All heavy atoms as TSV, in Angstrom:
chain	resi	resn	atom	element	x	y	z
A	1	MET	N	N	81.389	145.571	127.221
A	1	MET	CA	C	82.533	146.314	126.737
A	1	MET	C	C	83.116	147.076	127.929
A	1	MET	O	O	82.388	147.572	128.777
A	1	MET	CB	C	82.112	147.274	125.639
A	1	MET	CG	C	83.279	148.014	125.053
A	1	MET	SD	S	82.845	149.057	123.665
A	1	MET	CE	C	82.720	147.828	122.407
A	2	ALA	N	N	84.423	147.145	127.979
A	2	ALA	CA	C	85.102	147.823	129.079
A	2	ALA	C	C	86.243	148.686	128.532
A	2	ALA	O	O	86.968	148.260	127.634
A	2	ALA	CB	C	85.655	146.816	130.071
A	3	TYR	N	N	86.375	149.870	129.078
A	3	TYR	CA	C	87.473	150.780	128.733
A	3	TYR	C	C	88.351	150.924	129.967
A	3	TYR	O	O	87.855	151.190	131.069
A	3	TYR	CB	C	86.927	152.136	128.314
A	3	TYR	CG	C	87.998	153.176	128.101
A	3	TYR	CD1	C	88.816	153.132	126.989
A	3	TYR	CD2	C	88.205	154.191	129.022
A	3	TYR	CE1	C	89.801	154.073	126.784
A	3	TYR	CE2	C	89.182	155.141	128.834
A	3	TYR	CZ	C	89.980	155.079	127.718
A	3	TYR	OH	O	90.960	156.011	127.528
A	4	VAL	N	N	89.649	150.732	129.816
A	4	VAL	CA	C	90.588	150.822	130.931
A	4	VAL	C	C	91.632	151.876	130.599
A	4	VAL	O	O	92.235	151.849	129.528
A	4	VAL	CB	C	91.277	149.463	131.195
A	4	VAL	CG1	C	92.282	149.578	132.326
A	4	VAL	CG2	C	90.253	148.379	131.478
A	5	ASN	N	N	91.828	152.813	131.532
A	5	ASN	CA	C	92.834	153.860	131.382
A	5	ASN	C	C	93.718	153.836	132.621
A	5	ASN	O	O	93.228	153.994	133.733
A	5	ASN	CB	C	92.165	155.226	131.226
A	5	ASN	CG	C	93.179	156.321	130.989
A	5	ASN	OD1	O	94.338	156.054	130.718
A	5	ASN	ND2	N	92.737	157.559	131.082
A	6	LEU	N	N	95.011	153.619	132.444
A	6	LEU	CA	C	95.957	153.554	133.558
A	6	LEU	C	C	96.930	154.717	133.453
A	6	LEU	O	O	97.570	154.904	132.408
A	6	LEU	CB	C	96.720	152.226	133.523
A	6	LEU	CG	C	97.846	152.078	134.546
A	6	LEU	CD1	C	97.292	152.064	135.956
A	6	LEU	CD2	C	98.648	150.831	134.250
A	7	HIS	N	N	97.031	155.490	134.514
A	7	HIS	CA	C	97.983	156.603	134.585
A	7	HIS	C	C	98.910	156.346	135.759
A	7	HIS	O	O	98.455	156.073	136.868
A	7	HIS	CB	C	97.272	157.942	134.779
A	7	HIS	CG	C	98.231	159.051	135.053
A	7	HIS	ND1	N	98.961	159.654	134.055
A	7	HIS	CD2	C	98.602	159.649	136.205
A	7	HIS	CE1	C	99.735	160.584	134.586
A	7	HIS	NE2	N	99.536	160.593	135.895
A	8	THR	N	N	100.224	156.392	135.530
A	8	THR	CA	C	101.194	156.251	136.606
A	8	THR	C	C	102.090	157.477	136.639
A	8	THR	O	O	102.480	158.012	135.594
A	8	THR	CB	C	102.062	154.985	136.419
A	8	THR	OG1	O	102.698	155.040	135.146
A	8	THR	CG2	C	101.229	153.726	136.511
A	9	ASP	N	N	102.390	157.932	137.834
A	9	ASP	CA	C	103.296	159.064	138.023
A	9	ASP	C	C	104.737	158.564	138.049
A	9	ASP	O	O	105.009	157.427	138.426
A	9	ASP	CB	C	102.996	159.775	139.342
A	9	ASP	CG	C	101.654	160.481	139.330
A	9	ASP	OD1	O	101.229	160.933	138.245
A	9	ASP	OD2	O	101.019	160.568	140.398
A	10	GLY	N	N	105.649	159.404	137.652
A	10	GLY	CA	C	107.065	159.073	137.751
A	10	GLY	C	C	107.551	159.221	139.183
A	10	GLY	O	O	106.911	159.870	140.010
A	11	PHE	N	N	108.675	158.593	139.484
A	11	PHE	CA	C	109.248	158.734	140.816
A	11	PHE	C	C	110.760	158.543	140.721
A	11	PHE	O	O	111.277	157.994	139.752
A	11	PHE	CB	C	108.640	157.731	141.806
A	11	PHE	CG	C	108.975	156.297	141.501
A	11	PHE	CD1	C	110.102	155.699	142.045
A	11	PHE	CD2	C	108.150	155.550	140.675
A	11	PHE	CE1	C	110.406	154.377	141.759
A	11	PHE	CE2	C	108.449	154.236	140.391
A	11	PHE	CZ	C	109.578	153.642	140.931
A	12	ALA	N	N	111.441	159.004	141.752
A	12	ALA	CA	C	112.885	158.817	141.853
A	12	ALA	C	C	113.243	158.665	143.320
A	12	ALA	O	O	112.732	159.391	144.173
A	12	ALA	CB	C	113.633	159.996	141.248
A	13	GLU	N	N	114.091	157.690	143.611
A	13	GLU	CA	C	114.564	157.464	144.976
A	13	GLU	C	C	115.995	157.962	145.104
A	13	GLU	O	O	116.732	158.018	144.122
A	13	GLU	CB	C	114.543	155.976	145.316
A	13	GLU	CG	C	113.174	155.352	145.355
A	13	GLU	CD	C	113.245	153.866	145.700
A	13	GLU	OE1	O	114.279	153.227	145.474
A	13	GLU	OE2	O	112.232	153.367	146.193
A	14	SER	N	N	116.352	158.294	146.317
A	14	SER	CA	C	117.762	158.601	146.592
A	14	SER	C	C	118.368	157.383	147.269
A	14	SER	O	O	117.660	156.569	147.853
A	14	SER	CB	C	117.875	159.839	147.483
A	14	SER	OG	O	117.190	159.625	148.692
A	15	GLY	N	N	119.659	157.208	147.154
A	15	GLY	CA	C	120.280	156.057	147.796
A	15	GLY	C	C	121.403	155.455	146.982
A	15	GLY	O	O	121.717	154.290	147.146
A	16	GLY	N	N	121.952	156.211	146.079
A	16	GLY	CA	C	123.110	155.718	145.347
A	16	GLY	C	C	122.736	154.808	144.189
A	16	GLY	O	O	121.709	154.980	143.527
A	17	LEU	N	N	123.576	153.787	143.932
A	17	LEU	CA	C	123.399	152.916	142.780
A	17	LEU	C	C	122.138	152.049	142.873
A	17	LEU	O	O	121.614	151.602	141.859
A	17	LEU	CB	C	124.621	152.018	142.609
A	17	LEU	CG	C	125.922	152.728	142.225
A	17	LEU	CD1	C	127.076	151.737	142.205
A	17	LEU	CD2	C	125.762	153.400	140.873
A	18	ALA	N	N	121.662	151.768	144.089
A	18	ALA	CA	C	120.502	150.897	144.259
A	18	ALA	C	C	119.175	151.658	144.174
A	18	ALA	O	O	118.109	151.055	144.269
A	18	ALA	CB	C	120.584	150.171	145.596
A	19	ALA	N	N	119.223	152.966	143.978
A	19	ALA	CA	C	117.994	153.772	143.944
A	19	ALA	C	C	117.202	153.501	142.668
A	19	ALA	O	O	117.760	153.330	141.591
A	19	ALA	CB	C	118.344	155.256	144.032
A	20	LEU	N	N	115.907	153.426	142.809
A	20	LEU	CA	C	115.017	153.197	141.675
A	20	LEU	C	C	114.512	154.515	141.116
A	20	LEU	O	O	114.371	155.496	141.847
A	20	LEU	CB	C	113.818	152.349	142.109
A	20	LEU	CG	C	114.126	150.968	142.665
A	20	LEU	CD1	C	112.835	150.326	143.148
A	20	LEU	CD2	C	114.795	150.116	141.615
A	21	HIS	N	N	114.221	154.541	139.833
A	21	HIS	CA	C	113.588	155.701	139.223
A	21	HIS	C	C	112.718	155.220	138.056
A	21	HIS	O	O	112.970	154.179	137.450
A	21	HIS	CB	C	114.621	156.724	138.748
A	21	HIS	CG	C	115.507	156.202	137.659
A	21	HIS	ND1	N	116.569	155.376	137.900
A	21	HIS	CD2	C	115.471	156.392	136.322
A	21	HIS	CE1	C	117.150	155.074	136.764
A	21	HIS	NE2	N	116.513	155.671	135.775
A	22	SER	N	N	111.664	155.956	137.779
A	22	SER	CA	C	110.741	155.571	136.717
A	22	SER	C	C	110.071	156.803	136.140
A	22	SER	O	O	109.776	157.755	136.873
A	22	SER	CB	C	109.674	154.621	137.276
A	22	SER	OG	O	108.711	154.329	136.294
A	23	ARG	N	N	109.839	156.787	134.835
A	23	ARG	CA	C	109.061	157.841	134.201
A	23	ARG	C	C	107.580	157.497	134.350
A	23	ARG	O	O	107.206	156.330	134.449
A	23	ARG	CB	C	109.380	157.943	132.715
A	23	ARG	CG	C	110.797	158.399	132.433
A	23	ARG	CD	C	111.007	158.488	130.960
A	23	ARG	NE	N	110.871	157.129	130.398
A	23	ARG	CZ	C	111.380	156.756	129.245
A	23	ARG	NH1	N	112.029	157.617	128.503
A	23	ARG	NH2	N	111.242	155.532	128.814
A	24	GLY	N	N	106.743	158.491	134.322
A	24	GLY	CA	C	105.307	158.258	134.345
A	24	GLY	C	C	104.829	157.790	132.980
A	24	GLY	O	O	105.577	157.799	132.000
A	25	GLY	N	N	103.583	157.368	132.926
A	25	GLY	CA	C	103.059	156.914	131.649
A	25	GLY	C	C	101.553	156.785	131.657
A	25	GLY	O	O	100.913	156.803	132.704
A	26	ASP	N	N	100.994	156.686	130.485
A	26	ASP	CA	C	99.553	156.478	130.298
A	26	ASP	C	C	99.341	155.319	129.337
A	26	ASP	O	O	100.029	155.213	128.327
A	26	ASP	CB	C	98.892	157.726	129.707
A	26	ASP	CG	C	98.769	158.838	130.717
A	26	ASP	OD1	O	98.064	158.642	131.709
A	26	ASP	OD2	O	99.403	159.892	130.510
A	27	THR	N	N	98.389	154.473	129.675
A	27	THR	CA	C	98.012	153.364	128.813
A	27	THR	C	C	96.493	153.282	128.793
A	27	THR	O	O	95.857	153.372	129.845
A	27	THR	CB	C	98.593	152.033	129.330
A	27	THR	OG1	O	100.005	152.145	129.379
A	27	THR	CG2	C	98.212	150.882	128.432
A	28	ALA	N	N	95.923	153.117	127.615
A	28	ALA	CA	C	94.475	152.990	127.482
A	28	ALA	C	C	94.159	151.860	126.514
A	28	ALA	O	O	94.845	151.680	125.513
A	28	ALA	CB	C	93.866	154.294	126.981
A	29	THR	N	N	93.124	151.083	126.840
A	29	THR	CA	C	92.706	149.995	125.969
A	29	THR	C	C	91.223	149.700	126.168
A	29	THR	O	O	90.646	150.086	127.181
A	29	THR	CB	C	93.557	148.727	126.215
A	29	THR	OG1	O	93.272	147.772	125.209
A	29	THR	CG2	C	93.285	148.136	127.574
A	30	THR	N	N	90.642	149.036	125.211
A	30	THR	CA	C	89.235	148.660	125.272
A	30	THR	C	C	89.124	147.151	125.098
A	30	THR	O	O	89.797	146.573	124.253
A	30	THR	CB	C	88.431	149.370	124.163
A	30	THR	OG1	O	88.602	150.777	124.302
A	30	THR	CG2	C	86.964	149.046	124.257
A	31	PHE	N	N	88.280	146.528	125.922
A	31	PHE	CA	C	88.036	145.093	125.856
A	31	PHE	C	C	86.581	144.854	125.514
A	31	PHE	O	O	85.699	145.607	125.932
A	31	PHE	CB	C	88.305	144.424	127.210
A	31	PHE	CG	C	89.728	144.500	127.656
A	31	PHE	CD1	C	90.137	145.483	128.533
A	31	PHE	CD2	C	90.656	143.581	127.221
A	31	PHE	CE1	C	91.441	145.563	128.966
A	31	PHE	CE2	C	91.969	143.644	127.648
A	31	PHE	CZ	C	92.353	144.629	128.519
A	32	SER	N	N	86.334	143.798	124.768
A	32	SER	CA	C	84.949	143.393	124.519
A	32	SER	C	C	84.881	141.874	124.482
A	32	SER	O	O	85.861	141.195	124.179
A	32	SER	CB	C	84.418	143.982	123.208
A	32	SER	OG	O	85.118	143.449	122.113
A	33	ASP	N	N	83.728	141.356	124.815
A	33	ASP	CA	C	83.488	139.914	124.808
A	33	ASP	C	C	82.445	139.597	123.759
A	33	ASP	O	O	81.507	140.353	123.544
A	33	ASP	CB	C	82.955	139.432	126.162
A	33	ASP	CG	C	83.989	139.556	127.262
A	33	ASP	OD1	O	85.173	139.402	126.953
A	33	ASP	OD2	O	83.612	139.809	128.409
A	34	LEU	N	N	82.614	138.460	123.113
A	34	LEU	CA	C	81.629	137.972	122.176
A	34	LEU	C	C	81.069	136.685	122.757
A	34	LEU	O	O	81.787	135.695	122.912
A	34	LEU	CB	C	82.267	137.698	120.807
A	34	LEU	CG	C	81.363	137.067	119.762
A	34	LEU	CD1	C	80.218	138.021	119.419
A	34	LEU	CD2	C	82.158	136.733	118.524
A	35	GLY	N	N	79.819	136.714	123.128
A	35	GLY	CA	C	79.193	135.539	123.726
A	35	GLY	C	C	78.376	134.789	122.693
A	35	GLY	O	O	77.646	135.387	121.907
A	36	LEU	N	N	78.528	133.485	122.674
A	36	LEU	CA	C	77.766	132.636	121.769
A	36	LEU	C	C	77.001	131.612	122.597
A	36	LEU	O	O	77.511	131.099	123.580
A	36	LEU	CB	C	78.684	131.912	120.785
A	36	LEU	CG	C	79.498	132.785	119.849
A	36	LEU	CD1	C	80.443	131.920	119.020
A	36	LEU	CD2	C	78.587	133.571	118.932
A	37	ARG	N	N	75.810	131.345	122.168
A	37	ARG	CA	C	75.004	130.344	122.839
A	37	ARG	C	C	74.458	129.397	121.782
A	37	ARG	O	O	74.003	129.833	120.730
A	37	ARG	CB	C	73.849	131.018	123.584
A	37	ARG	CG	C	73.001	130.051	124.357
A	37	ARG	CD	C	71.911	130.784	125.070
A	37	ARG	NE	N	72.517	131.585	126.124
A	37	ARG	CZ	C	71.825	132.292	126.996
A	37	ARG	NH1	N	70.524	132.333	126.918
A	37	ARG	NH2	N	72.433	132.971	127.918
A	38	GLY	N	N	74.506	128.124	122.045
A	38	GLY	CA	C	74.015	127.147	121.088
A	38	GLY	C	C	73.123	126.134	121.766
A	38	GLY	O	O	73.117	125.991	122.984
A	39	SER	N	N	72.372	125.437	120.976
A	39	SER	CA	C	71.535	124.367	121.502
A	39	SER	C	C	71.397	123.286	120.444
A	39	SER	O	O	71.579	123.524	119.257
A	39	SER	CB	C	70.168	124.890	121.912
A	39	SER	OG	O	69.454	125.349	120.790
A	40	ALA	N	N	71.078	122.102	120.899
A	40	ALA	CA	C	70.852	120.975	120.004
A	40	ALA	C	C	69.614	120.236	120.482
A	40	ALA	O	O	69.344	120.166	121.680
A	40	ALA	CB	C	72.061	120.043	119.992
A	41	ARG	N	N	68.874	119.703	119.551
A	41	ARG	CA	C	67.666	118.980	119.897
A	41	ARG	C	C	67.803	117.558	119.357
A	41	ARG	O	O	68.182	117.355	118.211
A	41	ARG	CB	C	66.455	119.671	119.289
A	41	ARG	CG	C	65.162	118.995	119.617
A	41	ARG	CD	C	64.043	119.781	119.059
A	41	ARG	NE	N	63.812	120.907	119.947
A	41	ARG	CZ	C	62.743	121.673	119.887
A	41	ARG	NH1	N	61.836	121.478	118.964
A	41	ARG	NH2	N	62.576	122.654	120.720
A	42	GLY	N	N	67.518	116.584	120.191
A	42	GLY	CA	C	67.596	115.194	119.778
A	42	GLY	C	C	66.215	114.556	119.844
A	42	GLY	O	O	65.386	114.927	120.665
A	43	TRP	N	N	65.975	113.622	118.973
A	43	TRP	CA	C	64.699	112.914	118.965
A	43	TRP	C	C	64.940	111.495	119.431
A	43	TRP	O	O	66.007	110.921	119.209
A	43	TRP	CB	C	64.116	112.884	117.548
A	43	TRP	CG	C	63.709	114.231	117.074
A	43	TRP	CD1	C	62.521	114.827	117.253
A	43	TRP	CD2	C	64.510	115.147	116.328
A	43	TRP	NE1	N	62.506	116.064	116.676
A	43	TRP	CE2	C	63.725	116.287	116.087
A	43	TRP	CE3	C	65.812	115.130	115.831
A	43	TRP	CZ2	C	64.177	117.388	115.376
A	43	TRP	CZ3	C	66.265	116.216	115.142
A	43	TRP	CH2	C	65.459	117.320	114.923
A	44	THR	N	N	63.988	110.930	120.044
A	44	THR	CA	C	64.085	109.536	120.453
A	44	THR	C	C	63.070	108.724	119.665
A	44	THR	O	O	61.984	109.201	119.332
A	44	THR	CB	C	63.827	109.359	121.959
A	44	THR	OG1	O	62.530	109.858	122.265
A	44	THR	CG2	C	64.878	110.084	122.784
A	45	CYS	N	N	63.442	107.505	119.360
A	45	CYS	CA	C	62.526	106.624	118.647
A	45	CYS	C	C	61.980	105.591	119.628
A	45	CYS	O	O	62.258	105.649	120.827
A	45	CYS	CB	C	63.200	105.977	117.449
A	45	CYS	SG	S	64.558	104.894	117.895
A	46	MET	N	N	61.264	104.634	119.153
A	46	MET	CA	C	60.605	103.657	120.000
A	46	MET	C	C	61.591	102.829	120.824
A	46	MET	O	O	61.262	102.356	121.884
A	46	MET	CB	C	59.723	102.719	119.177
A	46	MET	CG	C	58.574	103.447	118.466
A	46	MET	SD	S	57.503	104.311	119.615
A	46	MET	CE	C	56.685	102.926	120.377
A	47	SER	N	N	62.815	102.661	120.356
A	47	SER	CA	C	63.802	101.886	121.119
A	47	SER	C	C	64.553	102.756	122.104
A	47	SER	O	O	65.512	102.299	122.722
A	47	SER	CB	C	64.767	101.191	120.165
A	47	SER	OG	O	65.528	102.165	119.470
A	48	HIS	N	N	64.169	104.016	122.257
A	48	HIS	CA	C	64.753	104.972	123.202
A	48	HIS	C	C	66.219	105.263	122.894
A	48	HIS	O	O	67.007	105.513	123.795
A	48	HIS	CB	C	64.593	104.489	124.644
A	48	HIS	CG	C	63.176	104.314	125.041
A	48	HIS	ND1	N	62.332	105.355	125.216
A	48	HIS	CD2	C	62.449	103.194	125.263
A	48	HIS	CE1	C	61.140	104.915	125.541
A	48	HIS	NE2	N	61.178	103.579	125.568
A	49	ARG	N	N	66.586	105.222	121.654
A	49	ARG	CA	C	67.919	105.655	121.251
A	49	ARG	C	C	67.822	107.090	120.766
A	49	ARG	O	O	66.894	107.461	120.049
A	49	ARG	CB	C	68.458	104.781	120.118
A	49	ARG	CG	C	68.769	103.379	120.534
A	49	ARG	CD	C	69.385	102.648	119.397
A	49	ARG	NE	N	69.537	101.243	119.717
A	49	ARG	CZ	C	69.870	100.328	118.843
A	49	ARG	NH1	N	70.066	100.671	117.570
A	49	ARG	NH2	N	70.007	99.086	119.210
A	50	ALA	N	N	68.811	107.898	121.112
A	50	ALA	CA	C	68.810	109.288	120.680
A	50	ALA	C	C	69.331	109.382	119.252
A	50	ALA	O	O	70.337	108.759	118.911
A	50	ALA	CB	C	69.664	110.141	121.602
A	51	LEU	N	N	68.634	110.103	118.436
A	51	LEU	CA	C	69.055	110.347	117.058
A	51	LEU	C	C	69.449	111.797	116.912
A	51	LEU	O	O	68.681	112.682	117.229
A	51	LEU	CB	C	67.922	110.010	116.084
A	51	LEU	CG	C	67.375	108.587	116.117
A	51	LEU	CD1	C	66.194	108.471	115.188
A	51	LEU	CD2	C	68.465	107.612	115.723
A	52	PHE	N	N	70.631	112.058	116.453
A	52	PHE	CA	C	71.086	113.442	116.280
A	52	PHE	C	C	71.366	113.712	114.837
A	52	PHE	O	O	71.902	112.976	114.127
A	52	PHE	CB	C	72.339	113.721	117.121
A	52	PHE	CG	C	72.060	113.673	118.592
A	52	PHE	CD1	C	72.380	112.551	119.318
A	52	PHE	CD2	C	71.475	114.729	119.246
A	52	PHE	CE1	C	72.138	112.491	120.666
A	52	PHE	CE2	C	71.221	114.689	120.598
A	52	PHE	CZ	C	71.549	113.564	121.313
């Protein structure tokens, strides 16, 4: 399980119409993985054919 928290600060550039600006923000989320493992067993007969 993983918890991720992202915080960004706002910024503003000077430079007329081409200047960038952004508000700050916070984002938080949690991730988890579900792992599955399986197995199968086969038998062989006298003719060496696998039977499942």
